[in-house]
C-alpha positions in Angstrom: 17.9 13.6 -10.2 16.1 16.7 -11.5 13.8 18.8 -9.4 10.6 18.1 -11.5 11.2 14.4 -11.0 11.7 14.8 -7.3 8.5 17.0 -7.1 6.5 14.4 -9.0 7.6 11.6 -6.6 6.8 13.7 -3.6 3.3 14.3 -4.9 2.7 10.6 -5.0 2.4 10.4 -1.2 1.4 14.1 -0.2 -1.0 14.4 2.6 -4.3 16.2 1.7 -3.8 19.6 3.4 -7.5 20.5 3.3 -8.4 17.5 5.5 -5.8 18.3 8.0 -7.0 22.0 8.3 -10.4 20.7 9.0 -9.4 18.2 11.6 -6.7 19.9 13.5 -9.2 22.1 15.6 -10.7 18.8 17.0 -7.4 18.1 18.8 -8.5 20.5 21.5 -11.3 18.0 22.6 -9.4 14.8 22.0 -9.0 12.6 25.2 -5.6 12.8 26.8 -5.1 9.0 26.5 -4.8 9.4 22.7 -1.5 11.2 23.2 0.0 8.7 25.7 2.3 6.1 24.0 1.5 2.6 25.1 4.4 0.2 25.8 5.0 -2.3 23.1 4.1 -5.9 24.3 5.9 -9.0 23.3 3.6 -11.3 21.3 5.8 -14.4 21.3 8.9 -15.5 19.4 8.0 -15.0 15.7 9.1 -17.4 12.9 11.1 -16.1 10.1 9.2 -13.5 8.1 8.4 -13.7 4.4 9.9 -10.3 3.3 8.6 -8.7 0.1 8.3 -5.4 -1.6 6.3 -3.5 -4.2 7.5 -2.2 -7.6 6.1 0.3 -10.0 7.7 1.0 -13.3 5.9 4.4 -13.2 7.6 5.3 -10.0 11.0 4.0 -11.3 10.6 6.2 -14.4 10.2 9.3 -12.2 13.6 8.5 -10.7 15.3 7.9 -14.0 15.6 4.2 -13.6 15.1 1.7 -16.4 12.2 -0.5 -15.1 13.6 -3.8 -16.6 17.0 -3.5 -15.0 15.5 -2.2 -11.8 13.1 -5.2 -11.6 15.9 -7.6 -12.3 18.0 -6.0 -9.5 15.1 -6.7 -7.1 14.7 -10.4 -8.3 18.3 -11.2 -7.4 17.6 -10.0 -3.8 15.2 -13.0 -3.4 12.2 -11.3 -2.0 9.5 -13.9 -1.1 7.0 -11.7 -3.1 6.9 -8.6 -5.2 3.6 -6.6 -5.7 2.9 -5.2 -9.1 -0.1 -3.2 -10.4 -2.0 -3.0 -13.7 -2.2 0.6 -14.6 -5.5 1.1 -16.5 -4.8 4.4 -18.2 -1.4 3.1 -19.4 -3.0 -0.1 -20.7 -5.6 1.9 -22.4 -3.1 4.0 -24.3 -0.2 1.5 -24.9 -1.5 -2.0 -24.2 -0.1 -4.6 -21.9 3.4 -4.6 -23.2 5.1 -3.3 -20.0 3.2 -5.5 -17.6 3.6 -8.5 -19.9 7.4 -8.1 -19.7 7.2 -7.9 -15.9 5.0 -11.0 -15.6 7.0 -13.0 -18.1 10.2 -12.0 -16.4 8.9 -13.0 -13.0 7.9 -16.4 -14.5 11.3 -16.9 -15.9 13.1 -16.0 -12.6 10.4 -18.0 -10.5 9.8 -14.8 -8.6 6.3 -14.8 -6.8 4.0 -12.0 -7.7 0.9 -10.3 -6.2 -0.9 -8.4 -8.9 -3.2 -5.4 -8.1 -6.2 -5.1 -10.4 -8.8 -2.4 -10.7 -9.1 1.4 -11.1 -6.7 2.1 -8.2 -3.0 1.1 -8.3 0.3 1.8 -6.6 1.5 5.5 -6.4 0.0 8.9 -6.8 -2.7 9.8 -7.9 -3.8 6.2 -7.1 -6.8 6.4 -9.4 -5.5 5.5 -13.0 -8.7 5.9 -14.9 -8.5 6.5 -18.7 -10.1 9.9 -19.7 -11.9 8.0 -22.3 -13.9 6.2 -19.7 -14.5 9.0 -17.1 -13.1 12.4 -16.4 -12.3 12.2 -12.7 -12.1 16.0 -12.6 -15.9 16.1 -13.1 -16.6 14.1 -9.9 -17.3 15.7 -6.6 -14.9 16.0 -3.8 -15.1 12.9 -1.5 -17.3 11.0 -3.9 -17.7 7.2 -4.1 -16.5 6.7 -7.6 -18.6 3.4 -7.9 -21.7 5.7 -8.2 -20.6 6.4 -11.8 -22.2 3.7 -14.0 -19.8 4.1 -16.8 -16.8 3.8 -14.5 -18.3 0.6 -12.9 -18.8 -1.1 -16.2 -15.4 0.0 -17.5 -13.6 -1.2 -14.4 -15.2 -4.6 -14.5 -14.2 -5.1 -18.1 -10.7 -4.1 -17.4 -10.4 -6.4 -14.3 -11.8 -9.3 -16.5 -9.3 -8.7 -19.3 -6.3 -8.5 -16.8 -7.3 -11.6 -14.9 -7.8 -13.6 -18.1 -4.5 -12.5 -19.4 -2.4 -13.5 -16.3 -4.4 -16.2 -14.5 -2.3 -19.0 -15.9 1.1 -17.4 -15.0 2.6 -19.7 -12.4 4.5 -16.8 -10.8 1.2 -15.2 -9.6 0.4 -16.2 -6.0 -2.4 -13.7 -5.3 -4.6 -10.9 -6.5 -5.0 -7.6 -4.8 -8.4 -6.0 -5.5 -7.9 -2.2 -5.9 -5.4 -0.4 -3.7 -6.7 1.0 -0.3 -10.4 1.1 -1.7 -11.9 2.3 1.6 -9.5 5.1 2.1 -10.0 8.5 0.4 -7.2 9.2 -2.1 -5.9 11.4 -4.9 -6.6 15.1 -5.4 -10.3 14.7 -4.9 -10.2 12.3 -2.1 -12.3 9.6 -3.8 -13.1 6.2 -2.5 -14.8 2.9 -3.7 -18.0 1.5 -2.2 -18.1 -2.0 -0.7 -20.9 -3.1 -2.9 -18.8 -2.5 -6.0 -15.7 -4.0 -4.5 -17.7 -7.1 -3.9 -18.6 -7.2 -7.5 -14.9 -7.0 -8.5 -14.0 -9.7 -6.0 -16.8 -12.0 -7.3 -15.5 -11.5 -10.9 -12.0 -12.5 -9.9 -13.1 -15.5 -8.0 -15.1 -16.8 -11.0 -12.3 -16.1 -13.5 -9.3 -17.5 -11.6 -9.6 -21.3 -11.7 -6.5 -21.6 -9.7 -8.4 -20.1 -6.6 -5.6 -17.9 -5.5 -6.2 -15.9 -2.3 -7.5 -12.3 -2.8 -6.1 -9.3 -0.9 -7.8 -6.1 0.2 -5.6 -3.6 1.8 -6.1 -0.5 3.9 -4.1 2.5 5.2 -3.7 1.3 8.8 -3.8 3.1 12.1 -1.5 6.1 12.3 -2.9 8.7 14.6 -6.3 10.2 15.2 -5.9 13.2 12.8 -4.5 11.2 9.8 -6.8 8.3 10.4 -9.8 10.7 10.2 -8.3 12.4 7.1 -8.2 9.2 5.1 -11.4 7.6 6.4 -14.3 7.4 3.9 -16.9 8.0 6.6 -15.1 11.3 7.7 -15.3 12.4 11.4 -16.2 9.5 13.8 -16.9 10.6 17.3 -16.5 7.0 18.6 -12.9 6.9 17.6 -12.2 10.3 19.3 -13.6 8.8 22.5 -11.3 5.8 22.3 -13.6 3.1 21.0 -12.8 0.7 18.2 -15.0 2.4 15.6 -15.7 1.2 12.1 -12.5 1.4 10.0 -11.0 0.6 6.6 -9.5 -2.5 8.3 -12.8 -3.9 9.4 -14.5 -2.9 6.2 -11.8 -4.8 4.3 -12.2 -7.9 6.4 -15.9 -7.8 5.8 -15.6 -8.4 2.0 -13.0 -11.2 2.3 -13.6 -14.9 2.6 -11.7 -17.4 4.8 -8.2 -17.9 3.5 -8.0 -14.4 2.0 -5.6 -11.7 3.1 -6.2 -8.4 4.8 -3.3 -6.1 3.8 -2.2 -3.2 6.1 -0.2 -0.2 5.0 2.0 1.0 7.9 3.7 4.4 8.1 5.2 5.8 11.3 6.2 9.3 10.2 4.5 11.6 7.7 5.4 15.1 6.7 2.8 17.7 5.8 2.4 21.4 5.2 0.2 23.5 7.4 -0.2 27.3 7.2 2.8 27.4 4.8 5.1 25.5 7.3 6.7 22.0 7.1 5.6 19.7 9.9 6.2 16.0 10.8 3.4 13.9 12.4 4.3 10.5 14.1 2.2 7.5 14.7 0.7 6.9 18.1 2.9 5.0 20.4 0.5 2.1 20.5 0.6 1.3 16.8 2.3 -2.1 17.1 -0.3 -3.3 19.6 -3.2 -1.9 17.5 -1.8 -4.0 14.6 -1.5 -7.0 16.7 -5.2 -6.7 17.6 -6.2 -6.4 13.9 -4.2 -9.5 13.1 -5.9 -11.5 15.9 -9.2 -10.3 14.6 -8.3 -11.6 11.1 -7.2 -14.8 12.5 -10.4 -15.4 14.4 -12.3 -15.0 11.1 -10.0 -17.6 9.3 -8.3 -14.9 7.3 -4.6 -13.9 6.9 -3.1 -10.6 7.6 -0.1 -9.2 5.9 1.8 -5.9 5.9 1.4 -4.8 2.3 3.4 -1.6 2.9 5.9 -1.0 5.6 7.5 2.5 5.4 11.1 2.2 4.1 11.0 5.5 2.0 10.6 9.1 3.2 7.3 10.8 3.3 8.5 14.4 3.7 6.5 17.5 3.2 8.9 19.1 0.6 11.1 17.9 -2.1 14.1 19.9 -0.7 14.5 17.2 2.0 14.0 14.2 -0.2 17.8 13.3 -0.2 18.2 14.2 3.5 14.8 13.1 4.8 13.2 14.0 8.1 10.6 11.3 8.2 12.6 8.2 8.1 16.1 6.7 7.7 17.7 3.3 7.2 17.9 2.7 11.0 14.1 3.3 11.3 13.5 0.5 8.7 14.9 -2.0 11.1 12.9 -0.6 14.0 9.6 -0.8 12.1 10.3 -4.3 11.0 11.1 -5.6 14.4 7.9 -4.0 15.8 5.9 -5.7 13.0 7.5 -9.1 13.6 6.9 -8.8 17.4 3.2 -8.0 16.5 3.1 -11.5 14.9 3.2 -10.6 11.2 4.7 -13.3 9.1 4.6 -11.5 5.8 5.9 -7.9 5.5 6.3 -6.0 2.2 8.4 -2.9 2.4 7.6 0.2 0.4 10.2 2.2 -1.5 12.2 -0.2 -3.7 12.6 2.4 -6.4 14.0 4.9 -3.9 16.6 2.4 -2.5 17.9 1.7 -5.9 18.0 5.3 -6.9 19.9 6.2 -3.7 22.3 3.3 -4.3 23.0 4.6 -7.7 23.7 8.0 -6.4 26.2 6.9 -3.8 24.1 6.1 -0.8 23.7 2.3 -0.4 22.4 2.4 3.2 18.8 2.1 2.4 19.2 -1.0 0.2 21.8 -2.4 2.6 19.2 -2.2 5.4 16.8 -4.2 3.4 19.4 -6.8 2.4 20.3 -7.3 6.0 16.7 -8.1 6.9 16.4 -10.4 4.0 19.6 -12.3 5.2 18.2 -12.5 8.7 14.9 -13.9 7.4 16.3 -16.2 4.8 14.8 -19.3 6.4 11.3 -18.0 5.7 9.3 -20.3 3.5 8.8 -19.6 -0.1 5.4 -18.7 -1.4 3.9 -21.6 -3.3 3.7 -20.9 -7.1 1.0 -22.7 -9.3 2.2 -25.6 -11.4 
């Protein structure tokens, strides 16, 4: 693994330092209860969990993996679902060949797939917009990208092309519309307006005559500082005072119909740099109970709730620790999973499949062995229904 490749991968999940610098001073006025870990409560004996993962050929390439062989190695692990993305800038330059291969291979292997469509996709910098459509560098920091008319039109055309291309593939079990649309992301901390997201959702519903469920995901509760850093509305006093303020989770639920899926991306340890020093921030102690409440909220609305990303890969502040990470380890993967299962989640997709394969190829199979053990324990979980 070369240093440039490690550095590229670290950048995919780097915390925006400017946001942290602006938010840290507010810690002085935060209520004390925000720092008190809450006990994890039992939410009943859970049924076997549908365990899945995500896969990006882009991320695989950063780690020197051949995306075809890497994907086949994941297929034989029998994940209940694998989440893929359509990368708009790549399709604009090279066509759909790479995604065609992945979708055709999934069909051959009868591997259920969720496909993410839109301008945002899996991995840094999250917005994958062709320069021929819009130069994102010309947009303002923190801007709603949907305010750009050319970007709106181009995105809808790309979504239509992608849905029409894959809607009859029986391996496809759901569409994810954008990736964390209500969270700020990328170097310029851009986000997507709910009005435009509804336009994308409407387009997919009309085009997909198989009526698959739609998924909208959000970076879920971590802790006060990081929640505020990723929130599109910026500083929200209500949340600092301990109230359930508006959030990306609630915004996501608001654009979904009954039967659709709220996806939650859950990380419990995040490295960041502040004043030139490496630091590690951990999730508030009540994170499993917060997630349980979100799941209940979705259920009351007749909607599903999945964990679309559960941390199973390091999120460190520097590339030097990427092979000896401070943020997570194989044992922590099991702990996160058990908390999510206890919170009542029946579908959990782990994040980090490319990392596990790379570590195994370099003499450290502990990561992928931890996932395989969970898959064995949950082997009685039902398969996801594929279209005929």
